[in-house]
C-alpha positions in Angstrom: 10.7 22.4 -12.9 11.4 26.2 -14.1 13.8 28.2 -12.6 11.8 30.3 -11.6 9.6 27.7 -9.9 12.5 25.9 -8.1 13.4 28.6 -6.7 10.7 30.3 -5.5 10.0 26.8 -4.1 12.9 26.2 -1.7 12.9 29.6 -0.5 9.7 29.3 1.1 10.7 25.4 2.5 14.3 27.1 3.6 12.0 29.8 5.5 9.2 27.2 7.4 10.2 26.3 10.1 12.4 22.6 9.8 11.3 23.3 6.2 13.0 20.8 3.5 13.0 20.2 0.0 10.9 17.5 -0.7 10.8 15.4 -4.4 7.3 14.5 -4.6 6.2 18.6 -3.9 9.3 19.9 -6.5 7.8 16.9 -9.0 4.0 18.6 -8.1 5.1 22.1 -8.3 6.6 21.5 -12.0 3.9 19.3 -13.7 1.8 22.6 -12.1 3.7 24.8 -13.6 4.1 23.1 -17.1 0.3 22.6 -17.2 -0.3 26.6 -16.7 2.2 27.9 -19.2 1.1 25.4 -21.9 -2.7 25.6 -20.7 -3.2 21.5 -20.4 -4.6 19.8 -17.4 -3.0 17.7 -14.2 -4.6 15.7 -11.8 -2.4 14.7 -8.5 -2.9 12.6 -6.5 -0.1 14.0 -3.2 -0.4 12.0 -0.2 -0.1 13.3 3.2 2.9 15.2 4.0 3.6 16.4 0.4 2.6 20.3 1.0 0.3 19.5 -1.9 -1.1 23.6 -0.9 2.5 25.1 -1.8 2.6 23.0 -5.0 -0.2 25.1 -6.5 0.7 28.3 -4.8 3.7 28.7 -6.3 3.4 27.6 -9.4 0.1 29.8 -9.5 1.6 33.2 -8.0 5.0 32.4 -10.4 3.2 31.7 -13.6 1.5 35.4 -12.9 -2.0 34.1 -14.3 -5.5 35.0 -12.1 -6.0 31.6 -10.9 -9.0 30.3 -9.0 -8.8 28.1 -5.6 -11.4 25.7 -5.1 -12.1 23.8 -2.3 -14.5 21.6 -0.7 -14.7 22.7 2.8 -14.0 26.4 4.6 -11.4 25.0 7.1 -9.2 24.3 4.0 -10.1 27.9 2.9 -9.6 30.0 6.4 -6.2 27.6 5.9 -5.0 28.9 2.7 -5.9 32.9 3.0 -5.1 33.0 6.9 -1.7 31.4 7.1 -0.4 30.5 3.7 -0.8 33.2 1.3 -0.1 35.9 3.8 3.6 33.2 4.2 3.5 33.5 0.6 3.4 37.1 0.3 5.9 38.2 3.7 8.8 34.9 1.6 8.0 35.1 -1.5 6.3 38.0 -3.5 5.6 41.3 -1.5 3.0 42.3 -4.5 0.8 39.1 -4.3 -2.7 39.6 -3.6 -5.7 37.6 -2.7 -9.0 37.4 -1.7 -11.9 35.1 -0.4 -15.1 35.3 -2.0 -18.6 33.1 -0.4 -21.9 32.3 -1.5 -23.5 35.2 -1.3 -25.7 34.8 1.6 -22.4 34.4 3.3 -22.6 38.4 3.2 -24.9 40.8 5.4 -27.4 43.0 2.5 -27.2 46.4 3.2 -30.7 47.0 1.3 -32.0 44.3 2.9 -31.2 45.9 6.7 -31.8 50.2 5.3 -35.3 49.1 4.2 -35.7 47.8 8.3 -33.9 49.9 9.9 -33.4 53.1 8.1 -29.9 54.1 6.9 -28.6 54.9 10.6 -29.0 58.7 9.4 -32.3 59.5 10.4 -34.4 58.0 7.2 -36.3 55.5 8.4 -36.9 51.9 6.9 -39.7 50.6 4.9 -40.5 48.0 7.0 -40.1 48.6 10.7 -38.3 45.7 12.7 -41.3 45.1 14.6 -42.1 42.2 12.8 -38.8 40.5 13.9 -39.9 39.5 17.2 -37.7 38.0 19.0 -34.9 38.5 16.8 -34.9 41.9 16.5 -32.0 42.3 18.9 -29.6 40.6 16.4 -31.0 41.8 13.3 -29.9 45.2 14.8 -26.6 43.8 16.0 -26.1 43.1 12.2 -27.5 46.2 10.6 -25.1 48.3 12.9 -22.4 46.4 12.4 -22.6 46.1 8.7 -22.9 49.4 7.9 -19.0 50.3 8.2 -17.8 46.7 8.8 -14.9 45.9 5.5 -16.5 43.2 4.2 -19.8 42.0 5.9 -19.0 38.3 6.1 -20.5 36.4 8.9 -17.9 34.8 9.7 -16.3 38.1 10.9 -18.6 38.9 12.9 -17.7 39.5 17.1 -20.2 37.8 18.3 -22.6 34.8 17.2 -25.9 35.5 16.4 -28.8 33.1 15.0 -29.1 31.4 11.5 -32.7 32.8 11.8 -31.4 36.6 12.6 -28.1 36.3 9.8 -31.1 34.8 7.2 -33.0 38.5 8.1 -30.1 40.1 7.1 -28.6 38.6 4.1 -29.8 37.3 0.8 -29.4 34.0 -1.7 -28.6 34.1 -5.1 -31.4 33.0 -6.1 -33.5 36.6 -4.2 -30.7 38.9 -5.7 -31.5 40.7 -8.5 -27.6 42.3 -8.7 -25.8 45.7 -8.5 -27.5 47.9 -10.7 -31.0 47.0 -10.1 -30.3 47.9 -5.5 -30.6 51.1 -4.3 -27.2 49.7 -3.0 -25.6 48.7 -5.3 -22.6 50.7 -5.0 -22.5 49.9 -1.1 -23.2 46.2 -1.5 -20.7 44.2 0.4 -20.6 40.8 -2.1 -20.1 43.3 -5.0 -17.3 44.5 -2.8 -15.7 40.6 -2.1 -16.0 40.5 -6.8 -14.5 44.2 -7.1 -11.8 43.0 -4.8 -11.5 39.2 -5.9 -11.5 40.4 -9.3 -8.2 42.7 -9.2 -6.0 39.5 -7.4 -4.1 37.5 -8.5 -5.6 34.5 -7.0 -9.0 33.7 -5.5 -9.9 31.5 -3.1 -13.4 30.3 -3.3 -15.2 26.8 -2.8 -16.7 23.8 -5.2 -20.2 24.8 -4.7 -20.0 28.5 -6.2 -17.9 27.1 -8.3 -20.5 24.9 -9.7 -22.7 28.0 -9.6 -20.7 29.6 -12.0 -20.4 27.2 -14.3 -24.0 27.1 -14.6 -25.1 30.6 -14.7 -22.3 31.4 -18.0 -19.7 33.2 -15.5 -21.5 35.2 -14.1 -20.8 35.2 -10.0 -17.2 34.9 -10.0 -14.7 37.0 -11.6 -12.8 36.1 -15.0 -9.7 33.7 -14.4 -7.2 32.4 -16.4 -7.5 29.0 -14.5 -9.1 27.2 -11.5 -7.3 24.6 -8.5 -9.8 21.7 -6.9 -8.2 20.8 -4.2 -10.2 18.3 -2.2 -11.1 16.8 -5.2 -12.3 14.1 -4.3 -15.8 15.7 -3.1 -15.9 17.7 -6.5 -18.5 15.6 -7.8 -20.5 15.4 -5.2 -19.9 18.9 -4.9 -21.3 20.0 -8.5 -24.1 17.2 -9.2 -25.6 19.1 -6.1 -24.4 22.9 -7.7 -25.7 21.7 -10.4 -29.5 20.4 -9.7 -32.5 22.0 -7.4 -33.9 21.7 -4.2 -37.5 21.7 -3.8 -38.8 22.7 -0.5 -42.3 24.2 1.0 -39.8 27.0 2.8 -39.0 28.4 -0.9 -42.6 29.0 -1.0 -43.5 30.1 2.4 -40.4 32.2 2.4 -41.8 33.8 -0.7 -44.8 34.4 0.7 -43.4 36.2 3.2 -41.1 38.4 0.5 -44.7 39.3 -1.2 -46.5 40.3 1.6 -44.1 43.3 2.1 -44.7 45.2 -1.1 -48.2 43.6 -1.8 -51.6 44.3 0.6 -52.9 40.9 2.3 -56.3 41.3 0.5 -58.4 39.8 -2.4 -57.5 41.7 -5.7 -60.0 42.7 -8.1 -60.1 39.1 -9.6 -61.0 38.1 -6.4 -58.1 36.2 -5.3 -55.7 37.0 -2.2 -52.4 36.2 -3.2 -50.6 36.0 -0.2 -52.7 34.1 0.9 -53.2 31.3 -2.5 -49.0 30.6 -2.2 -49.5 29.7 2.1 -51.7 27.8 0.8 -49.4 26.1 -1.8 -46.4 25.5 0.6 -49.0 23.9 3.1 -50.0 22.1 0.7 -46.1 21.0 -0.6 -45.6 20.9 2.7 -47.8 17.7 3.3 -46.9 16.1 0.0 -43.7 15.9 0.7 -44.3 14.6 4.3 -45.4 12.0 3.5 -43.5 10.7 0.6 -40.8 7.7 1.5 -37.0 8.6 1.0 -35.9 7.6 -2.7 -36.5 8.1 -6.1 -39.7 9.9 -7.8 -41.0 11.2 -10.2 -42.0 14.9 -9.6 -44.4 14.8 -12.7 -46.9 12.3 -11.4 -49.3 11.5 -8.6 -50.2 14.0 -6.0 -46.8 15.6 -6.0 -46.7 16.5 -9.4 -50.3 17.6 -8.6 -49.2 20.1 -6.3 -46.1 21.5 -7.6 -47.8 22.4 -11.0 -50.3 24.3 -8.4 -47.7 26.0 -6.8 -45.9 26.6 -10.5 -49.0 28.7 -11.2 -49.8 30.3 -8.2 -45.9 31.7 -8.1 -46.6 32.8 -11.5 -50.3 34.3 -11.0 -48.0 36.4 -8.1 -45.1 37.5 -10.0 -48.2 38.6 -12.4 -49.6 40.9 -9.2 -46.2 42.2 -8.3 -45.6 43.3 -12.0 -49.0 44.9 -12.1 -48.1 47.0 -8.8 -44.7 48.6 -10.3 -44.5 51.5 -12.2 -42.8 51.2 -16.0 -39.5 52.2 -14.2 -37.4 48.4 -14.0 -37.9 47.1 -10.6 -35.3 47.8 -8.0 -35.2 47.1 -3.9 -37.3 44.6 -2.6 -39.1 44.5 -5.7 -36.1 43.2 -8.0 -35.5 40.9 -5.0 -38.9 39.2 -5.0 -38.9 39.1 -8.6 -35.9 37.1 -8.6 -36.4 35.2 -6.0 -40.6 34.3 -7.9 -38.4 33.7 -11.2 -36.0 31.2 -9.8 -38.6 29.4 -7.9 -40.5 29.1 -10.9 -38.5 27.7 -13.0 -37.1 25.0 -10.5 -40.6 24.5 -10.4 -41.2 24.1 -13.9 -37.8 22.4 -14.4 -38.9 19.9 -11.3 -42.3 19.0 -12.8 -40.1 17.7 -16.1 -36.9 16.2 -15.2 -34.7 16.1 -18.4 -32.6 13.2 -19.6 -29.7 13.0 -17.9 -30.9 13.8 -14.8 -32.5 12.0 -11.2 -35.1 13.2 -9.2 -35.1 11.4 -5.1 -36.7 12.4 -2.2 -34.3 13.1 0.2 -35.1 13.8 4.0 -38.5 15.8 2.7 -36.5 17.7 0.4 -36.7 17.2 -3.5 -34.5 16.9 -5.3 -33.0 16.5 -9.2 -29.3 16.3 -10.5 -27.3 15.3 -13.4 -26.6 11.7 -13.4 -23.1 13.3 -14.5 -21.0 16.3 -14.3 -18.5 15.0 -16.6 -20.9 16.9 -19.9 -20.8 19.8 -17.8 -17.2 20.4 -16.9 -16.4 19.1 -20.6 -17.8 22.1 -22.2 -18.1 25.0 -19.7 -15.0 24.2 -18.1 -12.0 21.4 -20.0 -12.2 22.8 -23.1 -11.6 26.5 -22.5 -8.9 26.9 -19.3 -6.5 25.1 -17.4 -7.6 22.6 -14.6 -5.5 21.7 -11.7 -7.0 18.4 -9.5 -5.4 17.5 -6.6 -6.2 15.1 -3.3 -4.8 12.7 -0.6 -6.7 10.1 -2.4 -8.2 9.9 -6.2 -7.0 6.6 -7.0 -8.7 3.5 -7.0 -6.1 0.5 -7.1 -3.5 3.1 -8.4 -5.5 4.6 -10.8 -6.8 8.0 -11.7 -8.9 7.2 -14.8 -11.7 6.7 -13.2 -11.9 9.8 -11.8 -11.0 11.3 -15.1 -13.7 9.6 -16.9 -16.1 10.6 -14.7 -14.9 13.9 -14.5 -15.2 14.8 -18.6 -11.5 14.2 -19.0 -9.9 12.1 -22.1 -7.2 10.1 -22.4 -5.7 11.0 -25.5 -5.8 14.1 -27.8 -9.5 14.1 -30.4 -9.1 16.4 -33.1 -12.9 17.4 -33.3 -14.2 17.7 -29.5 -17.8 17.9 -29.6 -17.3 20.0 -26.7 -15.4 22.5 -28.0 -17.7 23.8 -30.7 -17.9 27.3 -30.6 -15.1 27.8 -28.4 -12.4 30.2 -29.3 -8.6 28.5 -29.2 -10.3 25.4 -27.0 -7.6 22.9 -25.1 -7.7 19.5 -25.0 -9.5 17.7 -22.8 -6.6 14.7 -21.7 -4.3 15.4 -18.5 -1.1 14.1 -17.0 -1.8 12.0 -14.3 0.2 12.0 -10.7 0.5 10.0 -7.8 3.0 11.5 -5.5 3.8 9.1 -2.7 3.5 10.6 1.0 6.5 11.7 2.5 5.9 9.8 5.3 7.6 6.5 6.1 3.9 4.3 6.3 6.2 0.8 6.3 7.8 1.6 9.6 5.6 4.3 10.9 2.0 2.4 10.2 0.8 -1.4 10.0 -2.8 -2.5 8.4 -4.5 -4.7 10.0 -7.0 -7.1 8.7 -9.5 -8.9 10.3 -9.9 -11.9 7.4 -10.5 -14.4 10.7 -13.7 -12.6 11.1 -17.0 -13.7 9.7 -18.6 -11.9 6.5 -19.6 -8.7 7.0 -23.1 -9.8 5.3 -23.6 -12.4 7.9 -25.5 -12.0 11.4 -22.0 -13.4 13.1 -20.7 -10.5 11.9 -22.3 -8.1 14.4 -21.0 -9.4 17.8 -17.7 -10.3 16.6 -16.8 -7.1 15.4 -17.6 -5.1 18.7 -15.5 -8.3 20.2 -12.3 -7.5 18.2 -13.0 -4.1 18.9 -12.7 -3.8 22.4 -10.1 -6.2 21.7 -7.8 -4.2 20.2 -9.2 -1.0 22.0 -8.0 -2.2 25.2 -4.4 -3.3 23.9 -3.8 0.2 22.2 -4.4 1.6 26.1 -7.3 3.9 24.7 -6.0 6.3 22.2 -8.4 5.1 19.4 -10.9 6.3 16.7 -13.5 4.1 15.6 -15.0 4.7 11.9 -18.6 2.7 11.5 -20.6 3.1 8.6 -24.4 3.1 10.2 -25.9 4.8 13.0 -26.8 1.9 14.2 -23.4 0.3 14.9 -21.6 3.8 16.6 -24.7 3.1 19.2 -23.3 -0.4 19.5 -19.4 0.3 19.9 -20.3 3.0 22.1 -22.3 0.8 25.0 -19.2 -2.4 24.2 -16.6 0.0 24.8 -18.6 1.6 28.1 -17.9 -1.4 29.8 -14.0 -0.7 29.6 -11.2 2.0 31.8 -11.3 4.8 28.9 -13.3 7.5 28.2 -15.8 7.0 25.1 -16.9 9.8 23.4 -19.7 9.2 20.7 -20.7 11.2 17.4 -23.5 13.8 19.0 -21.7 13.8 22.0 -20.7 17.9 21.6 -20.9 20.1 18.7 -17.8 18.8 16.0 -15.1 21.3 16.9 -15.4 20.8 20.6 -15.7 16.9 21.0 -12.5 16.8 18.4 -11.0 19.1 21.2 -12.3 16.8 23.8 -11.0 13.5 21.9 -7.3 15.7 21.3 -6.6 16.8 24.9 -7.1 13.1 26.6 -4.8 10.6 25.2 -6.9 7.7 25.5 -10.0 8.3 25.2 -11.6 7.0 22.2 -13.4 7.9 19.6 -16.7 6.7 17.8 -18.3 8.3 14.4 -19.8 7.5 11.6 -19.0 8.8 8.2 -19.2 12.5 9.2 -15.6 11.7 10.8 -14.3 9.2 8.2 -12.1 12.7 6.6 -11.3 16.3 7.6 -10.0 15.0 10.9 -6.0 15.8 12.2 -5.4 14.9 15.2 -1.3 14.3 15.4 0.6 12.9 18.1 -0.2 9.8 20.7 -4.1 10.7 21.3 -4.6 8.6 18.3 -2.7 5.4 17.8 -5.5 3.3 16.3 -8.3 3.5 13.7 -10.7 1.0 13.6 -13.0 0.5 10.0 -15.6 -1.7 10.9 -16.5 -2.8 6.7 -15.8 -1.6 3.2 -18.0 1.7 2.8 -19.9 0.8 -0.6 -22.5 3.0 -1.6 -26.1 2.7 -0.3 -28.0 0.1 -2.5 -30.9 2.7 -2.6 -29.6 6.4 -3.4 -31.2 7.3 -6.1 -28.5 9.2 -7.5 -25.8 6.4 -6.9 -28.2 3.7 -8.9 -29.0 6.5 -11.9 -24.9 6.4 -12.3 -25.2 2.4 -12.3 -27.6 2.1 -14.3 -26.0 4.8 -17.3 -22.9 2.8 -16.8 -24.9 -0.8 -17.4 -26.8 0.8 -20.3 -22.9 1.0 -22.3 -22.1 -2.6 -21.6 -19.7 -1.5 -18.0 -19.3 -2.9 -14.4 -21.4 -0.4 -12.1 -20.0 -2.2 -8.8 -16.7 -1.2 -10.7 -17.0 1.9 -12.1 -19.3 3.0 -9.6 -19.1 1.3 -6.2 -15.3 0.9 -6.1 -14.4 3.9 -6.5 -16.4 5.4 -4.0 -15.4 2.6 -1.2 -11.2 3.1 -2.2 -11.8 7.1 -1.8 -13.6 6.6 1.4 -11.8 4.1 2.6 -8.5 6.0 2.0 -9.9 9.1 3.4 -10.8 7.0 6.7 -7.1 5.5 6.9 -5.9 8.4 6.6 -6.8 9.6 9.8 -4.0 7.6 11.4 -0.4 9.0 10.6 -0.2 12.7 10.0 3.7 13.5 10.8 6.9 12.0 10.6 6.8 10.3 14.1 3.2 9.1 14.4 2.8 5.7 14.1 0.3 3.4 14.8 -2.8 0.6 13.6 -5.3 0.8 11.0 -7.8 -1.9 11.9 -10.3 -3.3 8.7 -12.5 -5.7 10.4 -14.2 -6.5 6.9 -12.7 -10.1 5.5 -13.7 -9.4 2.1 -10.3 -6.9 1.8 -8.9 -10.6 1.3 -12.1 -13.1 -0.1 -12.2 -10.9 -2.7 -10.7 -10.8 -6.1 -11.4 -6.9 -5.9 -10.0 -6.4 -2.1 -7.2 -6.2 -4.3 -7.1 -2.6 -5.4 -9.1 -1.4 -2.5 -5.9 -2.2 -0.6 -3.8 -0.9 -2.9 -5.8 2.8 -3.0 -4.6 2.7 0.9 -0.8 4.0 2.1 1.8 1.4 1.6 1.4 0.3 5.6 2.8 -3.1 6.7 -0.2 -5.4 6.4 -1.0 -8.8 8.4 -4.3 -10.2 8.9 -2.8 -12.2 12.3 -4.4 -10.3 15.1 -1.7 -11.8 17.6 1.0 -9.6 15.8 -1.6 -6.4 15.3 -1.6 -6.1 19.5 2.6 -6.5 19.5 2.6 -3.8 17.4 0.5 -1.2 19.5 2.2 -2.8 22.2 5.3 -1.3 20.9 4.2 1.7 20.8 
């Protein structure tokens, strides 16, 4: 490790309460420092307790480069911005600067609010607040607050407001025309955050916004030298969403509402009422989408194709009508916003009607979604050949290998002299990477036991459900409550809650309370049991005696009917590969590791992870899944697991 980075890490660790040097953290920092210096890539699986935030922040700071750190969750963004970076400024570099950039809709739009309420200096707004109805009080509050606030970030509001009120006070990226076409461009709060970030060394944002920046050709985020993706196990799905489009009837109805603010709601010279027609198209699209089942669909065919085609024609006609009403001067303010919104909507409708090769379309809960099957080619061309990328998470490998993740995200195993993705790029860099798997600093073999329900029925049989419920009840009883039960279906949540309701422990279920309140209730009631499904397999940090048992009912394989996953399977099989090994197993391994990782959160935690799926020992692929888990002592002997629980 370079002397500078080593000394910086030692100094920061020494300033931490109970801080100590961790060899895995040193190794991570050294690898990242080298990658930033030599313009190469690193993928780091850093086990829980490694201290990965400092492991990438310190070499990033010491490099002197401008680095973007992209996370999957707002919780980690806030942790970096409110805790880690201020601590590093105090103990490492007093000149350190950082900034957080969120999506444009996270910031109040001064132009939109002024159009509604005026500028606060006696100038009336173009559109009175009377249209707002019950939202008027909240929107007026936001307007008064935003005029003088430093950030205009919704998270900084002194009190809560409804989503509807905030939507009336902000704009999306698809609606904003840009600062140079806005009367409030020089005061724009979103642009202010970008200007501030452009002068900062460390920029914190999220995976989705970084993906949007890649698709826009770098027009959203400031220019930067390198990127760190924390929580990288969620990167592929976030980028798939960012690279795709969603079509809803609400987008059409919102567009109609915006047009109504600048065009008369009357029949034009051509005998057509453009606002009424957009509303009609919205109603038609809503009706068609509501009748469609979830699953793969060709949006260019049948009733859906016809509805989308008519919607595209109507949106295009509305845009022409807007342009006819404008002067020869470039559009500004709401006129520019309507044009931007309508242009994006028309483009997305056209994209959805002719899904390009390599993408898949499907219905999901009334939304038409289109996304690329693979994100690797996008990353290869727009990122990996241009700047260093650092990926890290506690769970990235499958069976001890990072190769499958690297391949899916556009990395390659060996150097390529003529990389087709590097064409036209000045001084391209290789897409090869250094892969590191760093063990946790926790002593899993003494702190935790993995119990596998090898004697239970196969999860695919009718007998499994009853046997699994009885096993859950027995394990919870011997643990004295203090359990997190993670299931692969909402049905199993309901059944487990009923099974446990007869016991002596308080049973909490996903949906009983908002997530934060539910977790607070669980952690504060030491003998309680929390039963939940997929949304709770990760992002839960409950150290201490409130959690001594994690029960997982089944291996969390992807749904067989998920269209995007199926398209990825088809792509693998078309090239002669195994879809199960390349698609299903890696996703199950990462999620299983995330779920198991809820148990041990510090050096003194102890407990049992119980996985009730006998395929972990009965199937050949089971050992690959086991190798993806923390290195706990392992047993299929129920009595031994119970003795371990009773010893806690």
